[in-house]
Kinemage of the C-alpha trace (Angstrom):
@kinemage 1
@onewidth
@group {chain A} dominant
@subgroup {mainchain}
@vectorlist {calphas} color= white
{ca met a 1} P 6.945 -4.028 19.685
{ca lys a 2} L 3.872 -4.838 18.072
{ca asn a 3} L 0.937 -2.819 17.898
{ca ile a 4} L -2.357 -2.445 15.855
{ca ile a 5} L -0.940 -0.159 13.275
{ca cys a 6} L 2.429 -2.212 12.585
{ca his a 7} L 4.584 -4.902 14.027
{ca ala a 8} L 7.523 -2.348 13.714
{ca glu a 9} L 10.453 -5.361 13.885
{ca lys a 10} L 13.557 -3.242 14.272
{ca glu a 11} L 15.368 -4.935 11.342
{ca arg a 12} L 12.554 -4.342 9.041
{ca cys a 13} L 12.265 -0.691 9.644
{ca ile a 14} L 13.777 1.962 7.588
{ca lys a 15} L 16.593 3.787 9.783
{ca ile a 16} L 17.312 7.410 10.119
{ca gly a 17} L 21.037 7.542 11.050
{ca glu a 18} L 20.919 4.624 13.831
{ca gln a 19} L 17.243 5.287 14.840
{ca pro a 20} L 14.612 2.853 13.295
{ca leu a 21} L 11.038 4.755 12.153
{ca pro a 22} L 8.338 3.588 14.530
{ca leu a 23} L 6.851 1.671 11.029
{ca cys a 24} L 8.124 -1.062 9.165
{ca ser a 25} L 9.255 -0.620 5.519
{ca arg a 26} L 6.268 -2.258 4.140
{ca cys a 27} L 3.844 -0.097 6.429
{ca thr a 28} L 5.731 3.013 5.460
{ca gly a 29} L 5.119 2.543 2.052
{ca val a 30} L 1.445 1.681 2.290
{ca tyr a 31} L 0.840 4.770 4.206
{ca ile a 32} L 2.987 7.021 1.677
{ca gly a 33} L 1.545 5.295 -1.348
{ca met a 34} L -2.310 5.589 0.052
{ca leu a 35} L -1.905 9.183 0.618
{ca ile a 36} L -0.719 9.590 -2.852
{ca gly a 37} L -3.307 7.538 -4.228
{ca leu a 38} L -6.053 9.561 -2.463
{ca ile a 39} L -4.599 12.632 -3.895
{ca ile a 40} L -4.093 11.355 -7.365
{ca gly a 41} L -7.360 9.730 -7.231
{ca leu a 42} L -9.188 12.672 -6.388
{ca phe a 43} L -8.383 14.411 -9.541
{ca ile a 44} L -7.923 11.473 -12.072
{ca leu a 45} L -11.276 9.447 -11.076
{ca arg a 46} L -13.300 12.793 -11.506
{ca ile a 47} L -11.906 12.826 -15.322
{ca tyr a 48} L -11.539 9.026 -16.225
{ca glu a 49} L -14.603 7.074 -15.794
{ca cys a 50} L -13.574 3.448 -14.565
{ca ser a 51} L -15.787 0.440 -13.978
{ca ala a 52} L -15.716 -1.323 -10.711
{ca leu a 53} L -14.773 -4.532 -12.432
{ca lys a 54} L -11.550 -2.834 -14.019
{ca leu a 55} L -10.715 -1.517 -10.787
{ca phe a 56} L -10.894 -4.465 -9.040
{ca tyr a 57} L -8.250 -6.095 -11.809
{ca val a 58} L -5.852 -3.284 -11.299
{ca thr a 59} L -6.329 -3.749 -7.385
{ca leu a 60} L -5.331 -7.126 -7.728
{ca leu a 61} L -2.437 -6.569 -10.193
{ca phe a 62} L -1.120 -3.976 -7.846
{ca ala a 63} L -1.459 -5.970 -4.594
{ca val a 64} L 0.242 -9.249 -6.185
{ca pro a 65} L 3.774 -7.973 -5.472
{ca ala a 66} L 3.132 -7.415 -1.956
{ca ala a 67} L 1.531 -10.644 -1.647
{ca leu a 68} L 3.972 -12.606 -3.071
{ca asp a 69} L 6.895 -10.939 -1.240
{ca gly a 70} L 5.037 -11.447 2.190
{ca phe a 71} L 4.330 -15.311 1.215
{ca met a 72} L 7.786 -15.895 0.010
{ca gln a 73} L 9.237 -14.248 3.270
{ca glu a 74} L 6.971 -15.897 5.752
{ca met a 75} L 5.998 -19.533 4.140
{ca met a 76} L 9.398 -19.991 2.400
{ca gly a 77} L 11.958 -18.297 4.489
{ca lys a 78} L 13.082 -16.081 1.771
{ca lys a 79} L 14.657 -12.847 3.064
{ca ser a 80} L 13.259 -9.786 1.655
{ca ser a 81} L 14.863 -6.273 1.567
{ca asn a 82} L 13.671 -3.136 3.161
{ca thr a 83} L 13.737 -1.506 -0.460
{ca arg a 84} L 11.452 -4.402 -1.707
{ca arg a 85} L 9.083 -3.814 1.366
{ca leu a 86} L 8.966 -0.270 0.847
{ca ile a 87} L 8.332 -0.605 -3.272
{ca thr a 88} L 5.801 -3.213 -2.304
{ca gly a 89} L 4.022 -1.468 0.221
{ca phe a 90} L 4.097 1.632 -1.887
{ca leu a 91} L 2.078 -0.044 -4.711
{ca leu a 92} L -0.470 -1.868 -2.515
{ca gly a 93} L -1.072 1.557 -0.515
{ca trp a 94} L -1.174 3.537 -3.848
{ca ile a 95} L -4.213 1.227 -4.971
{ca met a 96} L -5.890 0.991 -1.931
{ca gly a 97} L -5.726 5.039 -1.918
{ca leu a 98} L -7.392 4.855 -5.401
{ca asp a 99} L -10.146 2.300 -4.212
{ca ile a 100} L -10.861 4.263 -0.989
{ca met a 101} L -11.250 7.532 -3.573
{ca trp a 102} L -13.297 5.375 -6.069
{ca ile a 103} L -15.672 4.401 -3.303
{ca ser a 104} L -16.103 7.995 -2.065
{ca leu a 105} L -16.696 9.430 -5.181
{ca arg a 106} L -19.303 6.787 -5.880
{ca val a 107} L -21.041 7.296 -2.624
{ca ile a 108} L -20.809 11.174 -2.875
{ca arg a 109} L -22.306 11.200 -6.522
{ca tyr a 110} L -25.335 8.813 -5.641
{ca gln a 111} L -26.418 10.560 -2.599
């Protein structure tokens, strides 16, 4: 069953017992990573001044594993594991959370 939040294909979902979670492994990692990235970003970005360019490069670095895994899976037919999906999703979500917090702090600071 596909929806706007996640495709939720059963073979790509983490299972608790025999029951699959409503999100796939990668989306689970993204949402957990984003929550942690927002929380950590709130504290780190207030102390450590980071330029937009530096954050852009770090964002690309953290997004590459998820992009490569997805590309190899869809275009090259390479089977990915749920553990790899969870980890690459977490990295992507973590940096997305930091990016959102960085932008939010900039908007608050310059109002």
